[in-house]
VOGUBA-436618 format. One line per 2 residues: number of its first residue (from 1); for each residue x, y, z of C-alpha. Coordinates in steps of 0.05 Angstrom, whole numbers, padded with zeros to 5 digits, always signed. Layout:
NUM = X,Y,Z | ... .
END
This chain:
1 = +00000,+00000,+00000 | +00027,+00068,-00020 .
3 = +00049,+00112,+00038 | +00012,+00178,+00042 .
5 = +00047,+00244,+00052 | +00019,+00248,+00123 .
7 = +00043,+00177,+00139 | +00112,+00193,+00112 .
9 = +00116,+00257,+00153 | +00095,+00220,+00216 .
11 = +00147,+00166,+00204 | +00204,+00214,+00188 .
13 = +00189,+00259,+00247 | +00193,+00198,+00293 .
15 = +00258,+00177,+00260 | +00290,+00245,+00273 .
17 = +00267,+00254,+00345 | +00297,+00189,+00370 .
19 = +00238,+00145,+00357 | +00170,+00138,+00389 .
21 = +00204,+00116,+00454 | +00235,+00185,+00461 .
23 = +00168,+00221,+00458 | +00127,+00232,+00521 .
25 = +00067,+00269,+00494 | +00041,+00302,+00430 .
27 = -00007,+00359,+00418 | -00016,+00406,+00360 .
29 = -00039,+00477,+00345 | -00060,+00507,+00278 .
31 = +00007,+00496,+00245 | +00054,+00459,+00293 .
33 = +00061,+00389,+00321 | +00086,+00399,+00392 .
35 = +00125,+00341,+00421 | +00147,+00332,+00493 .
37 = +00216,+00299,+00486 | +00247,+00253,+00538 .
39 = +00320,+00261,+00516 | +00339,+00319,+00471 .
41 = +00407,+00288,+00457 | +00372,+00237,+00412 .
43 = +00338,+00290,+00369 | +00368,+00304,+00300 .
45 = +00346,+00377,+00291 | +00380,+00385,+00223 .
47 = +00351,+00320,+00198 | +00283,+00342,+00222 .
49 = +00289,+00409,+00185 | +00309,+00372,+00122 .
51 = +00246,+00329,+00121 | +00205,+00345,+00059 .
53 = +00142,+00380,+00085 | +00172,+00407,+00150 .
55 = +00171,+00483,+00145 | +00210,+00496,+00207 .
57 = +00230,+00472,+00277 | +00224,+00511,+00341 .
59 = +00265,+00486,+00401 | +00232,+00501,+00467 .
61 = +00207,+00461,+00526 | +00167,+00425,+00473 .
63 = +00197,+00410,+00405 | +00152,+00445,+00355 .
65 = +00151,+00420,+00283 | +00118,+00469,+00235 .
67 = +00077,+00434,+00182 | +00024,+00484,+00164 .
69 = -00052,+00485,+00172 | -00095,+00425,+00154 .
71 = -00039,+00374,+00149 | -00015,+00385,+00220 .
73 = -00076,+00353,+00254 | -00073,+00293,+00207 .
75 = +00001,+00280,+00221 | -00007,+00291,+00296 .
77 = -00066,+00243,+00299 | -00028,+00190,+00259 .
79 = +00030,+00196,+00308 | -00012,+00187,+00370 .
81 = -00052,+00131,+00338 | +00012,+00094,+00325 .
83 = +00030,+00102,+00398 | -00038,+00078,+00420 .
85 = -00056,+00142,+00457 | -00097,+00205,+00446 .
87 = -00073,+00275,+00434 | -00046,+00303,+00499 .
89 = -00040,+00236,+00533 | +00026,+00210,+00559 .
91 = +00059,+00157,+00516 | +00067,+00088,+00548 .
93 = +00136,+00074,+00577 | +00179,+00025,+00539 .
95 = +00183,-00043,+00572 | +00253,-00055,+00543 .
97 = +00308,-00033,+00590 | +00346,+00022,+00556 .
99 = +00414,-00003,+00581 | +00405,-00074,+00555 .
101 = +00463,-00097,+00512 | +00505,-00034,+00523 .
103 = +00575,-00031,+00552 | +00591,+00008,+00615 .
105 = +00624,+00062,+00573 | +00564,+00069,+00528 .
107 = +00518,+00073,+00588 | +00562,+00126,+00620 .
109 = +00564,+00167,+00555 | +00489,+00161,+00547 .
111 = +00477,+00182,+00619 | +00524,+00242,+00611 .
113 = +00487,+00263,+00547 | +00420,+00256,+00582 .
115 = +00442,+00298,+00641 | +00473,+00350,+00595 .
117 = +00408,+00355,+00555 | +00367,+00360,+00619 .
119 = +00411,+00416,+00646 | +00409,+00452,+00579 .
121 = +00333,+00449,+00579 | +00331,+00473,+00651 .
123 = +00374,+00533,+00635 | +00331,+00549,+00575 .
125 = +00269,+00548,+00618 | +00250,+00603,+00666 .
127 = +00189,+00629,+00700 | +00168,+00672,+00642 .
129 = +00176,+00616,+00591 | +00137,+00569,+00635 .
131 = +00082,+00620,+00640 | +00081,+00628,+00565 .
133 = +00078,+00553,+00557 | +00020,+00548,+00605 .
135 = -00019,+00603,+00570 | -00006,+00568,+00504 .
137 = -00030,+00501,+00531 | -00093,+00534,+00558 .
139 = -00113,+00571,+00494 | -00085,+00527,+00437 .
141 = -00141,+00475,+00445 | -00192,+00532,+00438 .
143 = -00163,+00559,+00372 | -00211,+00521,+00327 .
145 = -00269,+00546,+00369 | -00243,+00617,+00365 .
147 = -00237,+00612,+00290 | -00305,+00580,+00278 .
149 = -00344,+00622,+00327 | -00308,+00685,+00306 .
151 = -00324,+00677,+00232 | -00397,+00659,+00248 .
153 = -00402,+00721,+00292 | -00371,+00762,+00237 .
155 = -00422,+00739,+00186 | -00478,+00756,+00235 .
157 = -00447,+00825,+00245 | -00447,+00837,+00170 .
159 = -00521,+00821,+00165 | -00535,+00865,+00226 .
161 = -00498,+00923,+00194 | -00538,+00914,+00129 .
163 = -00603,+00916,+00168 | -00581,+00975,+00209 .
165 = -00565,+01015,+00146 | -00629,+00995,+00111 .
167 = -00682,+00956,+00148 | -00715,+00938,+00082 .
169 = -00652,+00908,+00052 | -00665,+00840,+00085 .
171 = -00731,+00806,+00102 | -00751,+00795,+00175 .
173 = -00733,+00722,+00166 | -00661,+00744,+00167 .
175 = -00671,+00766,+00239 | -00679,+00694,+00258 .
177 = -00617,+00676,+00218 | -00577,+00730,+00254 .
179 = -00603,+00708,+00321 | -00584,+00635,+00307 .
181 = -00514,+00654,+00285 | -00504,+00696,+00348 .
183 = -00528,+00638,+00391 | -00475,+00593,+00360 .
185 = -00422,+00647,+00370 | -00443,+00657,+00442 .
187 = -00435,+00583,+00454 | -00361,+00599,+00460 .
189 = -00356,+00671,+00483 | -00412,+00671,+00535 .
191 = -00382,+00610,+00570 | -00309,+00622,+00554 .
193 = -00291,+00628,+00627 | -00314,+00557,+00638 .
195 = -00273,+00529,+00581 | -00213,+00568,+00604 .
197 = -00224,+00542,+00675 | -00225,+00470,+00651 .
199 = -00163,+00479,+00608 | -00127,+00515,+00664 .
201 = -00142,+00458,+00711 | -00114,+00409,+00661 .
203 = -00051,+00451,+00655 | -00040,+00462,+00730 .
205 = -00060,+00393,+00754 | -00128,+00408,+00785 .
207 = -00192,+00369,+00772 | -00220,+00396,+00706 .
209 = -00291,+00398,+00731 | -00271,+00440,+00791 .
211 = -00233,+00487,+00745 | -00295,+00495,+00703 .
213 = -00337,+00511,+00764 | -00287,+00565,+00787 .
215 = -00292,+00595,+00717 | -00368,+00594,+00722 .
217 = -00365,+00627,+00791 | -00340,+00691,+00758 .
219 = -00406,+00695,+00720 | -00440,+00708,+00787 .
221 = -00501,+00668,+00765 | -00557,+00674,+00816 .
223 = -00535,+00741,+00844 | -00593,+00789,+00851 .
225 = -00577,+00852,+00811 | -00617,+00893,+00862 .
227 = -00575,+00866,+00919 | -00506,+00853,+00888 .
229 = -00445,+00827,+00924 | -00397,+00882,+00945 .
231 = -00326,+00894,+00924 | -00293,+00890,+00992 .
233 = -00238,+00938,+00971 | -00280,+00998,+00950 .
235 = -00352,+00980,+00966 | -00376,+00981,+00894 .
237 = -00420,+00925,+00867 | -00385,+00866,+00836 .
239 = -00404,+00855,+00763 | -00406,+00788,+00726 .
241 = -00341,+00767,+00693 | -00303,+00821,+00731 .
243 = -00229,+00802,+00728 | -00243,+00762,+00665 .
245 = -00198,+00708,+00637 | -00137,+00732,+00674 .
247 = -00173,+00723,+00741 | -00198,+00654,+00722 .
249 = -00128,+00629,+00704 | -00099,+00655,+00770 .
251 = -00157,+00627,+00812 | -00151,+00558,+00781 .
253 = -00076,+00559,+00792 | -00089,+00571,+00866 .
255 = -00143,+00517,+00863 | -00091,+00467,+00838 .
257 = -00045,+00483,+00896 | -00101,+00476,+00948 .
259 = -00129,+00412,+00918 | -00061,+00378,+00915 .
261 = -00048,+00397,+00987 | -00116,+00371,+01009 .
263 = -00104,+00305,+00974 | -00042,+00296,+01017 .
265 = -00074,+00310,+01084 | -00146,+00285,+01077 .
267 = -00156,+00211,+01092 | -00170,+00168,+01031 .
269 = -00237,+00145,+01058 | -00267,+00215,+01055 .
271 = -00221,+00247,+01003 | -00273,+00244,+00947 .
273 = -00323,+00282,+00990 | -00280,+00329,+01032 .
275 = -00228,+00353,+00981 | -00274,+00379,+00926 .
277 = -00322,+00410,+00976 | -00268,+00448,+01014 .
279 = -00230,+00466,+00951 | -00292,+00495,+00917 .
281 = -00315,+00532,+00979 | -00248,+00563,+00995 .
283 = -00228,+00580,+00924 | -00299,+00601,+00906 .
285 = -00298,+00653,+00962 | -00227,+00673,+00946 .
287 = -00246,+00682,+00872 | -00308,+00724,+00886 .
289 = -00281,+00770,+00940 | -00206,+00774,+00924 .
291 = -00190,+00752,+00854 | -00248,+00786,+00817 .
293 = -00236,+00855,+00847 | -00160,+00853,+00840 .
295 = -00159,+00820,+00771 | -00213,+00869,+00749 .
297 = -00169,+00927,+00769 | -00108,+00897,+00735 .
299 = -00144,+00881,+00670 | -00177,+00950,+00671 .
301 = -00109,+00984,+00679 | -00080,+00940,+00624 .
303 = -00135,+00955,+00574 | -00132,+01029,+00592 .
305 = -00057,+01031,+00582 | -00060,+00998,+00514 .
307 = -00116,+01044,+00492 | -00076,+01104,+00516 .
309 = -00013,+01082,+00480 | -00050,+01072,+00414 .
311 = -00086,+01138,+00421 | -00024,+01179,+00439 .
313 = +00027,+01141,+00396 | -00018,+01135,+00336 .
315 = +00017,+01113,+00273 | +00084,+01107,+00308 .
317 = +00055,+01058,+00359 | +00023,+01018,+00302 .
319 = +00089,+01015,+00265 | +00127,+00989,+00325 .
321 = +00074,+00936,+00341 | +00070,+00913,+00268 .
323 = +00145,+00913,+00262 | +00160,+00869,+00322 .
325 = +00101,+00821,+00320 | +00135,+00770,+00274 .
327 = +00194,+00762,+00321 | +00144,+00753,+00377 .
329 = +00111,+00697,+00338 | +00179,+00666,+00324 .
331 = +00195,+00663,+00399 | +00124,+00643,+00419 .
333 = +00113,+00708,+00457 | +00049,+00722,+00419 .
335 = +00012,+00672,+00462 | +00010,+00721,+00520 .
337 = -00032,+00768,+00478 | -00092,+00721,+00475 .
339 = -00120,+00738,+00544 | -00106,+00812,+00531 .
341 = -00147,+00810,+00467 | -00204,+00776,+00504 .
343 = -00202,+00827,+00561 | -00205,+00884,+00511 .
345 = -00264,+00854,+00476 | -00300,+00843,+00542 .
347 = -00288,+00914,+00565 | -00293,+00955,+00501 .
349 = -00328,+00909,+00452 | -00267,+00902,+00407 .
351 = -00192,+00892,+00407 | -00154,+00946,+00368 .
353 = -00090,+00907,+00377 | -00109,+00849,+00332 .
355 = -00118,+00887,+00266 | -00051,+00922,+00278 .
357 = -00015,+00858,+00293 | -00048,+00824,+00234 .
359 = -00008,+00870,+00189 | +00054,+00829,+00204 .
361 = +00023,+00775,+00161 | +00009,+00825,+00106 .
363 = +00083,+00843,+00105 | +00099,+00769,+00098 .
365 = +00052,+00763,+00038 | +00083,+00823,+00004 .
367 = +00153,+00796,+00016 | +00134,+00728,-00011 .
369 = +00106,+00758,-00075 | +00171,+00797,-00085 .
371 = +00212,+00734,-00075 | +00168,+00697,-00124 .
373 = +00181,+00749,-00178 | +00255,+00760,-00166 .
375 = +00273,+00688,-00151 | +00231,+00652,-00204 .
377 = +00291,+00612,-00227 | +00294,+00579,-00158 .
379 = +00239,+00528,-00170 | +00242,+00498,-00100 .
381 = +00232,+00566,-00068 | +00176,+00583,-00116 .
383 = +00141,+00517,-00098 | +00147,+00534,-00024 .
385 = +00117,+00603,-00036 | +00060,+00574,-00077 .
387 = +00042,+00527,-00020 | +00048,+00578,+00036 .
389 = +00021,+00641,+00003 | -00054,+00624,+00001 .
391 = -00057,+00608,+00076 | -00013,+00669,+00089 .
393 = -00065,+00713,+00054 | -00117,+00682,+00100 .
395 = -00076,+00701,+00161 | -00036,+00638,+00178 .
397 = +00034,+00663,+00171 | +00078,+00609,+00201 .
399 = +00088,+00570,+00135 | +00114,+00634,+00104 .
401 = +00157,+00651,+00164 | +00190,+00583,+00173 .
403 = +00188,+00559,+00102 | +00206,+00621,+00063 .
405 = +00228,+00687,+00095 | +00263,+00666,+00159 .
407 = +00310,+00615,+00127 | +00331,+00669,+00076 .
409 = +00345,+00721,+00130 | +00337,+00789,+00098 .
411 = +00266,+00777,+00072 | +00244,+00765,+00143 .
413 = +00269,+00834,+00163 | +00237,+00868,+00103 .
415 = +00172,+00830,+00116 | +00173,+00859,+00187 .
417 = +00181,+00928,+00157 | +00120,+00916,+00114 .
419 = +00082,+00895,+00176 | +00103,+00959,+00210 .
421 = +00078,+01001,+00152 | +00011,+00966,+00153 .
423 = +00006,+00974,+00228 | +00021,+01048,+00221 .
425 = -00036,+01057,+00172 | -00085,+01019,+00217 .
427 = -00065,+01058,+00280 | -00062,+01124,+00241 .
429 = -00134,+01115,+00217 | -00154,+01096,+00288 .
431 = -00214,+01062,+00319 | -00206,+00998,+00280 .
433 = -00217,+00937,+00323 | -00239,+00864,+00319 .
435 = -00300,+00837,+00355 | -00270,+00768,+00361 .
437 = -00203,+00733,+00356 | -00178,+00671,+00320 .
439 = -00169,+00696,+00249 | -00124,+00745,+00213 .
441 = -00109,+00767,+00142 | -00169,+00775,+00097 .
443 = -00208,+00728,+00143 | -00209,+00783,+00195 .
445 = -00250,+00830,+00151 | -00319,+00806,+00174 .
447 = -00297,+00814,+00247 | -00279,+00888,+00241 .
449 = -00323,+00928,+00288 | -00369,+00986,+00270 .
451 = -00364,+00973,+00196 | -00294,+01002,+00191 .
453 = -00269,+00946,+00147 | -00246,+00994,+00092 .
455 = -00194,+01021,+00140 | -00171,+00950,+00154 .
457 = -00166,+00935,+00080 | -00125,+00998,+00071 .
459 = -00077,+00972,+00124 | -00073,+00904,+00090 .
461 = -00057,+00936,+00023 | -00004,+00981,+00056 .
463 = +00027,+00919,+00089 | +00027,+00881,+00023 .
465 = +00059,+00939,-00014 | +00108,+00955,+00042 .
467 = +00132,+00883,+00047 | +00136,+00877,-00028 .
469 = +00175,+00941,-00041 | +00223,+00931,+00018 .
471 = +00238,+00859,-00003 | +00241,+00872,-00078 .
473 = +00294,+00926,-00071 | +00330,+00909,-00007 .
475 = +00312,+00839,+00016 | +00331,+00790,-00040 .
477 = +00392,+00746,-00024 | +00434,+00735,-00086 .
479 = +00437,+00660,-00073 | +00361,+00655,-00073 .
481 = +00358,+00683,-00144 | +00400,+00627,-00172 .
483 = +00376,+00562,-00201 | +00389,+00505,-00151 .
485 = +00421,+00438,-00166 | +00353,+00405,-00153 .
487 = +00322,+00450,-00206 | +00373,+00428,-00258 .
489 = +00359,+00354,-00247 .
END
């Protein structure tokens, strides 16, 4: 039976990471297979990068293999199926003793390499990186929901804008359609704190159901609006979802600490009754009266600061944000922006950051088109661009980053400049925000708030042109313009 592309990729990834026995767990996001590796000394990074279909490799606490959208979930599922587990589950330990048949010297060398790799990973890791990893693990499983619900909400918003402009443009039957679409969208956004609570519990080691309950607590369901609970710090009334996603993540982290401690001290006979009851009561009260007021103040200050910076800095702020977003993506720092986007949407109805940051992808697209034109003799590069450009236009930029611009060096820098130009246009126009997250590129157009999508398109065009011009004249490596040996064969 002929091996499919996905099967080949799964096999070759395993071959270059030291085999299935060197993998502890696999998950994936929109473009990357994320592998938890047992022994990094067994990983052949260069061999992994050379695998046909691998667009890039990111070394972190998890080994991230960039494959691109669509194919990534197929490959990841094939890999876990072969191991007999599900995505996110720990791989079974090998029953064969790893030292069997090896000499004392070989065992000593292997042990030294293992310790060296462990120490290297330890030095690479720090509190900030661990926090980023946790945020990523909490929100990555929700990305498909963000994308689907966001697009559905965007379509509903378009219909609503049409009816607001001209009530006779659509029949009243469309009101039911709009209502239905909004119900589907709200299936995510109305209960997002619960999903985040569950994922946070999974990440921090608490019981997922308890994490979901703590998330739901912030909704203050059952509170009488005429007799609201007080903010113990200033006497004001608490409002539902005060503190938002940031507060939920922190509260569930504390829940995990408390629950683990209770499991150690509560007798086994009553653990199933006592531990969840005490944990929910203590952390529930802590969440309502401490976390919600404090996290609410923090998130309010954060949103206010970002709004102030964009208002005062204008086009310059937009340029800086658009310029540096691609390096943030490269280092995984963009994950920390997800809860910020959500908080801005909750407090102001939109996130003005997302359209600005989306311009980084526009710069990539412009740079890729310039490379296509100037380097058309390089058939391999052109094929990579052809494969990565369509999804890049739709806002998924990692295939272009890791497959095209970053390996060439200068085009990555000129693409960043294009992103900065697009960001400057968006921020210069002002008051352009997205009502939901999860998409970028042209896919973000339906999500632009208040019908200001023409301003967003102007930013996209500026980003395309900026990335194209900067790359065409200043970002083309001479080697990339030449015909490769593979092209001559």
